[in-house]
ROKOLDO-961255 format. One line per 10 residues: for each residue z, x, y of N, C-alpha, C. Coordinates in steps of 0.1 Angstrom, whole numbers. Layout:
residues N
Z X Y Z X Y Z X Y; ...
This chain:
residues 427
1089 1473 872 1093 1459 870 1101 1458 858; 1113 1452 859 1122 1451 847 1117 1441 837; 1122 1442 825 1118 1433 814 1120 1419 817; 1132 1416 824 1135 1402 828 1126 1397 838; 1122 1405 848 1112 1400 858 1098 1398 852; 1095 1407 842 1082 1405 836 1081 1392 828; 1092 1389 820 1093 1377 813 1093 1364 822; 1100 1365 833 1100 1354 842 1086 1352 848; 1079 1363 851 1066 1362 857 1056 1356 847; 1057 1360 835 1048 1354 824 1051 1339 822
1063 1335 822 1067 1321 820 1062 1313 832; 1064 1318 844 1059 1311 856 1044 1309 856; 1037 1320 852 1022 1320 852 1017 1310 841; 1024 1310 829 1020 1300 819 1022 1286 823; 1033 1283 830 1035 1269 834 1025 1265 845; 1022 1274 854 1012 1271 864 998 1269 858; 995 1277 848 982 1276 841 981 1262 834; 992 1258 828 992 1245 821 989 1234 831; 996 1234 842 994 1224 852 979 1224 857; 974 1235 859 960 1236 864 950 1230 854
952 1235 841 943 1230 831 944 1215 828; 956 1210 828 958 1196 825 952 1187 837; 956 1191 849 952 1182 861 937 1185 865; 935 1197 870 922 1200 875 911 1201 864; 915 1207 852 906 1208 841 902 1195 836; 912 1186 834 909 1173 828 901 1164 838; 904 1165 851 896 1157 861 882 1163 862; 881 1176 862 867 1182 863 859 1178 851; 865 1179 839 857 1175 827 852 1161 827; 861 1152 831 857 1138 832 846 1136 842
847 1143 854 836 1142 864 823 1147 858; 824 1158 851 812 1164 845 805 1154 835; 813 1146 828 807 1137 818 802 1124 825; 809 1120 835 807 1106 840 797 1106 852; 796 1117 860 787 1117 871 773 1114 868; 767 1121 858 753 1117 855 751 1103 850; 761 1098 842 759 1084 837 760 1074 848; 770 1076 858 771 1067 869 758 1068 878; 753 1080 880 741 1081 887 729 1074 881; 728 1076 867 717 1069 860 718 1054 861
731 1049 860 733 1034 861 730 1029 875; 733 1037 885 729 1033 898 714 1032 901; 707 1040 893 692 1039 893 687 1026 888; 695 1019 880 692 1006 875 698 994 882; 711 995 885 718 983 891 719 984 906; 716 996 912 717 997 926 728 1006 930; 728 1010 943 738 1020 947 751 1014 953; 750 1003 959 762 998 966 774 995 957; 771 989 946 782 986 937 789 999 932; 781 1009 929 787 1021 924 793 1030 935
788 1028 947 794 1035 958 808 1029 961; 809 1016 960 822 1009 961 832 1013 950; 827 1014 938 835 1018 926 840 1032 928; 832 1042 931 836 1056 932 845 1058 944; 843 1051 955 852 1053 967 866 1047 963; 866 1035 956 879 1029 953 887 1039 944; 881 1044 934 889 1053 924 892 1066 931; 884 1071 940 888 1083 948 900 1081 956; 901 1069 962 913 1066 971 925 1060 963; 923 1055 951 933 1048 944 946 1056 943
946 1069 940 959 1077 939 967 1078 951; 961 1075 963 968 1078 976 982 1071 977; 982 1058 975 995 1051 977 1006 1055 967; 1001 1060 955 1010 1063 944 1018 1076 947; 1014 1083 957 1021 1096 961 1035 1093 965; 1038 1081 970 1052 1077 974 1058 1068 964; 1050 1061 956 1055 1051 947 1061 1058 934; 1052 1066 928 1057 1073 916 1048 1085 913; 1055 1097 913 1047 1109 911 1040 1109 897; 1046 1103 887 1040 1103 874 1028 1095 874
1029 1083 880 1017 1074 881 1006 1081 889; 1010 1088 900 1000 1095 908 993 1105 899; 1000 1113 892 994 1123 883 985 1117 873; 989 1106 867 981 1099 857 968 1094 862; 969 1087 874 958 1080 880 948 1090 885; 953 1101 891 944 1111 897 937 1119 886; 943 1120 874 936 1126 863 925 1117 857; 928 1104 856 918 1095 850 908 1091 860; 911 1092 873 901 1088 883 890 1097 884; 891 1109 877 879 1118 877 867 1112 871
869 1101 863 857 1094 856 849 1088 867; 855 1082 878 847 1075 888 847 1082 901; 855 1092 903 856 1098 916 844 1108 918; 832 1103 918 820 1111 919 811 1105 930; 817 1104 941 810 1097 953 798 1104 957; 798 1117 957 786 1125 962 773 1122 955; 773 1120 942 761 1117 935 755 1104 940; 763 1094 942 758 1081 946 754 1081 961; 762 1088 969 758 1090 983 745 1097 985; 743 1108 978 730 1115 980 718 1107 974
720 1100 964 710 1091 959 707 1080 969; 717 1075 975 716 1065 986 707 1070 997; 711 1083 1001 703 1089 1012 688 1091 1008; 686 1095 996 672 1096 991 664 1083 992; 671 1072 990 665 1059 990 660 1055 1004; 667 1059 1014 665 1054 1028 659 1064 1037; 655 1076 1032 649 1087 1040 636 1091 1034; 627 1097 1043 615 1103 1038 618 1117 1033; 609 1123 1025 612 1136 1019 615 1147 1030; 608 1147 1041 609 1157 1051 622 1155 1059
629 1144 1057 641 1141 1065 654 1144 1056; 652 1146 1043 664 1146 1034 673 1158 1036; 667 1170 1038 675 1182 1040 685 1180 1052; 679 1175 1063 688 1172 1075 698 1161 1072; 694 1151 1064 704 1140 1061 715 1145 1052; 711 1153 1042 721 1159 1033 731 1168 1040; 725 1176 1050 733 1185 1058 743 1177 1066; 739 1165 1072 748 1157 1079 759 1151 1071; 756 1148 1058 766 1143 1049 777 1154 1046; 772 1166 1043 781 1177 1040 789 1181 1053
782 1180 1064 789 1184 1077 800 1173 1080; 798 1161 1077 808 1151 1079 820 1153 1070; 817 1157 1058 828 1161 1049 836 1173 1054; 829 1183 1059 835 1195 1065 844 1191 1078; 839 1181 1086 846 1177 1097 859 1170 1093; 859 1163 1082 871 1156 1077 881 1167 1073; 876 1177 1067 885 1188 1062 892 1195 1074; 885 1196 1085 890 1202 1097 901 1194 1103; 898 1181 1105 907 1172 1113 919 1167 1105; 916 1162 1092 927 1155 1085 939 1164 1082
938 1176 1078 950 1184 1075 959 1186 1088; 952 1188 1099 960 1190 1112 967 1177 1116; 959 1166 1115 965 1153 1118 977 1149 1109; 974 1152 1096 985 1149 1086 997 1157 1088; 995 1170 1091 1007 1179 1093 1015 1175 1105; 1008 1171 1116 1015 1167 1128 1023 1154 1126; 1016 1144 1120 1023 1131 1117 1035 1133 1108; 1033 1142 1098 1044 1144 1088 1056 1151 1095; 1053 1160 1104 1064 1167 1111 1071 1158 1120; 1064 1149 1127 1070 1141 1137 1076 1128 1131
1069 1121 1122 1073 1108 1117 1076 1108 1102; 1073 1119 1095 1077 1119 1081 1064 1116 1072; 1066 1120 1059 1055 1119 1050 1051 1104 1047; 1060 1095 1048 1057 1081 1045 1046 1075 1054; 1046 1079 1066 1036 1074 1076 1023 1080 1072; 1022 1092 1068 1009 1098 1064 1003 1091 1053; 1011 1088 1042 1006 1081 1031 1001 1067 1034; 1009 1060 1043 1005 1046 1047 992 1046 1055; 991 1056 1064 979 1057 1072 967 1060 1064; 969 1070 1054 957 1073 1045 953 1061 1037
963 1053 1032 960 1042 1024 952 1031 1033; 957 1029 1045 950 1020 1054 935 1024 1057; 933 1037 1059 920 1042 1061 911 1040 1049; 917 1042 1037 909 1040 1025 905 1026 1023; 915 1016 1026 911 1002 1026 900 998 1036; 901 1004 1048 891 1002 1058 877 1007 1053; 877 1018 1046 865 1024 1041 859 1014 1031; 867 1009 1022 862 999 1012 857 987 1018; 864 982 1028 859 970 1035 846 972 1042; 845 984 1048 832 988 1055 820 987 1045
822 993 1033 812 993 1023 808 979 1020; 818 970 1018 816 956 1014 808 949 1024; 811 951 1037 806 942 1048 793 948 1054; 794 962 1057 783 967 1065 773 976 1058; 775 980 1046 766 989 1039 756 981 1031; 743 981 1034 734 973 1026 730 981 1013; 724 973 1004 719 979 992 706 988 995; 706 1000 990 695 1009 994 683 1009 984; 686 1006 971 676 1007 961 667 995 963; 654 997 964 644 986 966 645 976 955
642 964 958 643 953 948 633 955 937; 622 961 940 612 963 929 615 973 919; 625 982 923 630 992 914 642 987 906; 647 976 909 658 970 901 653 960 891; 654 962 878 649 953 869 656 940 868; 669 940 872 677 927 872 688 928 881; 693 917 886 704 916 894 717 915 885; 729 916 891 741 915 883 741 901 876; 744 901 863 745 889 856 732 885 849; 721 890 853 708 887 847 706 894 834
698 889 825 696 897 813 689 910 815; 693 920 808 687 933 809 689 940 795; 678 947 791 678 953 778 686 967 779; 691 971 767 698 984 767 688 995 771; 675 994 767 665 1004 770 664 1006 785; 665 995 793 665 996 807 677 1002 813; 689 999 808 701 1004 814 707 1016 807; 700 1021 796 706 1033 789 705 1045 798; 717 1050 802 717 1062 810 713 1075 802; 715 1075 789 713 1087 781 698 1089 781
689 1079 782 675 1081 782 671 1089 794; 676 1086 805 673 1094 817 679 1108 816; 691 1109 811 697 1123 809 688 1131 800; 683 1125 789 674 1132 780 662 1137 787; 656 1129 795 644 1132 802 646 1144 812; 657 1143 819 661 1153 829 664 1166 822; 672 1165 811 676 1177 804 665 1185 797; 653 1178 795 642 1185 789 634 1193 799; 637 1192 812 629 1198 822 635 1212 825; 627 1222 824 633 1236 827 637 1238 841
630 1232 851 634 1234 865 647 1228 868; 650 1216 862 663 1210 864 674 1219 858; 672 1225 846 681 1233 840 684 1246 848; 673 1252 854 675 1263 863 684 1260 875; 681 1248 881 689 1244 892 704 1242 888; 706 1236 877 720 1233 872 727 1246 869; 720 1256 863 727 1269 861 730 1276 874; 721 1275 884 724 1280 897 736 1274 904; 737 1261 903 748 1254 909 761 1258 902; 761 1259 889 773 1263 881 778 1277 885
769 1287 885 773 1300 888 777 1302 903; 772 1294 912 775 1296 926 787 1288 930; 789 1276 923 801 1268 928 813 1271 920; 813 1278 909 825 1282 901 834 1291 910; 829 1301 916 838 1309 925 842 1302 937; 833 1293 942 837 1285 954 848 1276 951; 848 1270 940 859 1261 936 872 1269 934; 872 1280 928 884 1288 927 889 1293 940; 879 1296 949 883 1301 962 890 1290 970; 886 1278 969 892 1267 976 907 1265 972
909 1268 959 923 1265 954 933 1276 957; 928 1288 961 938 1299 963 936 1307 976; 925 1305 983 922 1314 994 932 1313 1006; 935 1301 1010 944 1300 1021 958 1304 1018; 963 1303 1006 975 1308 1001 974 1324 1001; 962 1328 997 960 1343 997 961 1349 1011; 955 1341 1021 956 1346 1035 971 1346 1039; 978 1336 1036 992 1335 1040 1001 1346 1034; 1000 1347 1021 1010 1355 1014 1006 1370 1011; 993 1372 1010 988 1385 1007 983 1392 1020
975 1385 1028 969 1391 1040 978 1390 1052; 989 1383 1051 999 1383 1062 996 1374 1073; 987 1364 1071 984 1354 1082 996 1345 1084; 998 1342 1097 1008 1332 1100 1003 1318 1097; 1012 1308 1097 1007 1294 1095 997 1290 1106; 1000 1294 1118 991 1290 1129 977 1297 1127; 977 1309 1122 964 1316 1120 956 1310 1109; 963 1306 1099 956 1299 1088 950 1286 1093; 957 1278 1101 952 1266 1106 940 1268 1115; 941 1279 1124 930 1283 1132 918 1287 1124
920 1294 1113 909 1299 1104 902 1287 1099; 909 1277 1094 903 1265 1088 895 1257 1099; 900 1256 1111 893 1249 1121 880 1256 1125; 881 1269 1127 869 1277 1131 859 1276 1119; 863 1278 1107 854 1277 1096 847 1263 1095; 855 1253 1097 850 1239 1097 839 1237 1107; 842 1241 1120 833 1239 1131 820 1247 1128; 821 1260 1124 809 1268 1121 801 1262 1109; 808 1256 1099 801 1250 1088 793 1237 1093; 799 1230 1102 792 1218 1107 779 1222 1114
780 1233 1122 768 1238 1129 758 1243 1119; 762 1250 1109 753 1256 1099 746 1245 1091; 753 1234 1088 747 1224 1079 739 1214 1087; 739 1214 1100 731 1205 1108 719 1213 1115; 723 1221 1125 713 1228 1133 706 1239 1125; 714 1248 1119 708 1260 1112 700 1255 1100; 706 1246 1092 699 1242 1080 685 1235 1083; 685 1227 1094 672 1221 1097 662 1231 1102; 666 1241 1109 657 1252 1114 652 1260 1102; 660 1263 1093 656 1271 1081 647 1264 1072
650 1251 1070 641 1243 1061 627 1242 1066; 626 1241 1080 612 1240 1086 605 1254 1086; 613 1264 1087 607 1277 1089 604 1285 1077; 614 1285 1067 612 1294 1055 611 1285 1042; 613 1272 1043 612 1264 1031 625 1262 1024; 624 1253 1014 636 1248 1007 642 1259 998; 633 1265 989 638 1275 980 644 1287 987; 637 1292 997 641 1304 1004 654 1301 1012; 656 1289 1016 669 1285 1022 681 1286 1012; 678 1282 1000 688 1283 989 691 1298 987
681 1306 986 683 1320 983 691 1327 994; 688 1323 1007 695 1328 1018 710 1324 1018; 712 1312 1015 726 1307 1014 734 1314 1003; 727 1317 991 734 1324 981 737 1339 985; 727 1344 993 729 1358 998 741 1359 1007; 743 1349 1016 755 1348 1025 767 1347 1016; 767 1339 1006 779 1337 997 783 1350 991; 773 1358 986 776 1371 980 783 1380 990; 778 1380 1002 783 1389 1012 797 1384 1016; 799 1371 1017 812 1366 1020 823 1369 1010
820 1367 997 829 1370 986 832 1385 985; 822 1393 987 824 1408 987 834 1412 998; 832 1406 1010 841 1409 1021 856 1404 1018; 857 1392 1012 870 1388 1008 876 1397 997; 868 1402 988 872 1410 977 877 1424 981; 870 1430 991 873 1444 995 880 1444 1008; 881 1433 1015 887 1433 1028 903 1435 1027; 908 1443 1036 922 1446 1036 929 1444 1050; 920 1439 1059 925 1437 1073 922 1423 1077; 930 1417 1086 927 1403 1090 914 1401 1096
909 1411 1104 896 1409 1111 885 1408 1101; 887 1414 1089 876 1413 1079 876 1399 1073; 887 1392 1073 887 1379 1068 880 1369 1078; 883 1372 1091 876 1364 1101 861 1366 1101; 857 1378 1099 842 1381 1098 836 1374 1086; 843 1375 1075 838 1369 1062 838 1354 1064; 847 1348 1071 847 1334 1073 835 1329 1081; 830 1337 1090 818 1333 1097 806 1333 1088; 806 1343 1078 795 1343 1068 796 1332 1059; 809 1328 1055 811 1317 1046 806 1304 1052
806 1302 1065 801 1290 1071 786 1289 1069; 779 1301 1069 765 1301 1067 761 1298 1052; 770 1302 1043 768 1300 1029 769 1285 1026; 774 1277 1035 776 1263 1032 763 1255 1032; 752 1262 1036 739 1255 1036 733 1254 1022; 739 1260 1012 733 1261 999 733 1247 992; 744 1240 992 745 1227 985 736 1217 990; 736 1214 1003 726 1204 1008 712 1208 1006; 709 1221 1006 695 1226 1003 692 1224 988; 701 1226 979 699 1223 965 697 1208 963
705 1200 969 704 1186 968 690 1181 973; 686 1187 984 673 1183 989 661 1187 980; 662 1199 974 652 1203 964 651 1194 952; 663 1190 947 663 1181 935 658 1167 939; 661 1163 951 657 1149 955 642 1149 958; 636 1160 963 622 1160 966 614 1161 953; 619 1167 943 611 1169 931 614 1158 920; 623 1149 922 626 1139 912 619 1126 916; 617 1119 905 610 1105 907 620 1096 915; 615 1087 922 623 1077 930 633 1069 921
629 1067 908 638 1059 899 648 1068 892; 649 1081 895 659 1090 889 666 1098 899; 667 1094 911 675 1101 921 690 1101 917; 695 1090 912 709 1089 908 713 1099 897; 705 1100 887 708 1108 875 708 1123 879; 698 1127 887 697 1142 890 708 1146 900; 711 1137 909 722 1140 918 736 1139 911; 736 1131 901 748 1130 892 750 1142 884; 739 1148 879 741 1161 872 746 1172 881; 741 1173 893 746 1183 902 761 1181 905
765 1168 908 779 1165 911 787 1167 899; 783 1164 887 790 1166 875 793 1181 873; 784 1189 875 786 1204 874 796 1209 884; 795 1204 896 805 1208 906 819 1203 902; 820 1191 896 833 1186 891 838 1195 880; 830 1199 871 834 1209 860 839 1222 866; 832 1227 877 837 1239 883 850 1237 890; 852 1225 896 865 1222 902 877 1223 892; 874 1221 879 884 1222 869 885 1236 864; 874 1243 863 875 1257 857 878 1268 867
873 1266 880 874 1276 890 889 1280 893; 897 1270 896 911 1274 899 918 1281 888; 916 1277 875 922 1284 864 917 1298 862; 904 1300 864 898 1313 863 903 1322 874; 904 1318 886 909 1326 897 924 1330 895; 932 1320 890 946 1323 887 947 1333 876; 939 1332 866 939 1342 855 936 1356 860; 926 1357 868 922 1370 873 933 1376 882; 939 1368 891 950 1372 899 961 1377 890; 964 1370 879 975 1374 870 972 1387 863
959 1389 859 956 1402 852 958 1414 862; 955 1412 875 956 1423 884 969 1423 891; 979 1415 886 993 1415 891 993 1412 906; 985 1402 910 986 1397 924 993 1384 923; 1006 1383 928 1014 1372 927 1016 1364 940; 1016 1351 939 1020 1343 950 1034 1337 948; 1044 1345 953 1058 1341 951 1063 1334 963; 1071 1342 971 1077 1337 983 1068 1339 995; 1069 1330 1004 1061 1332 1016 1064 1345 1023; 1053 1352 1027 1055 1365 1034 1054 1364 1049
1060 1373 1055 1060 1373 1070 1047 1381 1074; 1042 1377 1086 1031 1384 1091 1033 1400 1092; 1024 1407 1087 1025 1422 1087 1029 1427 1073; 1033 1418 1064 1036 1422 1050 1024 1426 1042; 1012 1424 1047 1000 1426 1039 998 1441 1036; 1004 1450 1044 1003 1464 1042 1010 1467 1029; 1022 1461 1027 1030 1464 1015 1023 1457 1003; 1018 1445 1005 1012 1438 993 999 1445 988; 991 1452 997 979 1458 994 979 1472 992; 991 1478 992 993 1493 991 988 1497 977
979 1507 977 975 1512 964 965 1504 957; 960 1493 963 951 1484 956 937 1488 961; 928 1491 951 914 1494 954 907 1482 958; 909 1471 950 903 1458 953 914 1448 956; 916 1445 969 927 1436 973 925 1422 967; 913 1417 966 910 1404 961 901 1404 949; 905 1408 937 896 1409 925 889 1396 921; 895 1384 922 887 1372 919 875 1370 928; 876 1374 940 865 1372 949 853 1381 946; 857 1393 941 846 1402 937 839 1397 924
847 1391 915 841 1385 903 832 1374 908; 837 1366 918 828 1355 923 815 1360 928; 816 1371 935 803 1377 941 793 1381 930; 798 1386 919 790 1389 907 784 1376 901; 792 1366 900 787 1353 895 776 1347 904; 777 1348 917 767 1343 927 755 1352 926; 757 1365 924 745 1373 922 736 1369 910; 743 1365 899 736 1360 888 729 1346 892; 736 1338 900 729 1326 904 717 1328 913; 718 1339 921 706 1342 929 694 1347 920
697 1354 910 686 1359 901 680 1347 894; 689 1337 890 683 1325 883 675 1317 893; 680 1316 905 673 1308 915 659 1313 918; 657 1326 916 644 1332 919 633 1326 910; 637 1321 898 627 1315 889 625 1300 891; 632 1294 901 630 1280 904 616 1278 911; 607 1270 905 594 1268 912 595 1263 926; 587 1267 935 587 1263 949 579 1250 950; 572 1245 941 563 1234 943 566 1223 933; 561 1211 936 562 1199 928 550 1190 929
546 1184 918 534 1177 918 536 1162 922; 532 1159 934 535 1146 940 527 1135 932; 515 1139 928 507 1129 921 513 1125 908; 519 1135 901 525 1131 888 537 1123 890; 545 1126 901 557 1118 904 553 1104 907; 543 1102 915 538 1088 918 534 1081 906; 527 1088 897 523 1081 884 535 1077 876; 545 1086 875 557 1083 868 565 1071 874; 565 1070 887 572 1058 893 564 1045 890; 551 1046 891 543 1034 888 546 1029 873
547 1039 864 549 1036 850 563 1030 849; 573 1035 856 586 1029 856 586 1014 860; 579 1012 871 579 998 877 571 989 867; 560 994 862 553 985 853 560 982 840; 568 992 835 575 990 823 587 980 824; 591 978 837 603 969 839 598 956 845; 586 952 842 582 938 845 577 936 859; 569 945 864 563 944 877 548 944 875; 541 933 873 527 933 870 518 938 880; 523 939 893 514 943 904 512 958 903
520 965 896 519 980 895 509 984 885; 502 995 887 492 1000 878 499 1006 866; 494 1003 854 499 1009 842 495 1023 841; 505 1032 840 502 1047 838 500 1050 824; 493 1061 821 491 1066 807 505 1068 801; 505 1067 788 518 1067 781 522 1081 777; 515 1092 782 519 1105 778 532 1109 785; 540 1117 779 553 1121 784 552 1133 793; 557 1132 805 557 1144 814 571 1147 818; 574 1159 821 587 1163 826 590 1157 839
603 1156 842 607 1150 855 602 1158 867; 603 1172 866 600 1180 877 587 1188 873; 578 1189 883 566 1197 880 564 1206 892; 553 1213 892 550 1223 903 540 1217 914; 544 1218 927 535 1215 938 541 1220 951; 534 1218 962 540 1223 975 550 1213 979; 562 1218 984 572 1209 989 568 1206 1003
């Protein structure tokens, strides 16, 4: 490689890194900081208002794509503060379901998200090719407005009235609304910290993979555009099946913790196949394994929900969502840096069959994926120490204490000793 090409490559990599750090890193950091706070406040004020708020800010940047690129960039960066819908949605699900139903419900939520990833790119690409980009933006904006109207009209408040100390506009003390008090209580529990570490180590490579994998298939592995689209469709369909049917069967047969461990095992195998695979068929095989690894997140959310007090569903789900947001900021930059170190460049689109040239002499075709497999292996080791049990009696006592402390005289007053949020019992 000539000196000029090296310099050009370095400059291009630095510019790309800056864009990733500013946009994804800033958004991810804001989500990391705000998701637990929004979740904690939803434990006080109710879910519906915060669900509306998070959906609005998630969809707000869409019309700006055609109005002003600079405003789009600014709004999508700042919207990370409120674009934490998953924490509120999962807390909402916890409010309206029994414990034994939550793993299935969380799987259905994740499967719905996977279904949207399968259908929306194909629909958007078709409409853009036939009618232009403007129609795609207008249609996406209309769907976003319809979603907001649906929440306003059809979605009821899920948090029971007895758990809400006040309605909007009524007097409320800072002690009741202080989200940091809930965060402090959660942060002092070793089980919550183990779960958070597991989520960070497992989702960091997943976030980096989402940012680069399909480009990797196209330019390094030699997939055609049609093959990439087919790969996304098949992966999405298999993920839907895994997060509904398979997840439900596993939760009933082997339990919550073992389901998480199995999902992490599938993720290690998937990333190892991506890292060492040099043929297209290996990518297809790894994609099937990747669909099975998608059971991890709903299983983790179900474990957190089952072991948390009813009055702290929002804050614990917010912590998980916040960590995922942080990974969404760090993962793409980390994967890009590793690709840069190993001189794997995404320059001009390659033709099918060019993968032999691109991978010639490379012992590890996908080095970031192998790094990801090592990170998930650490997550698996950490997850082994997560207790399988939680004390239902202690949780019930904590809930009664919360209700009594917020002005509900019919509730029994619990002892004033401090207990951690998560304890050990049978799930």
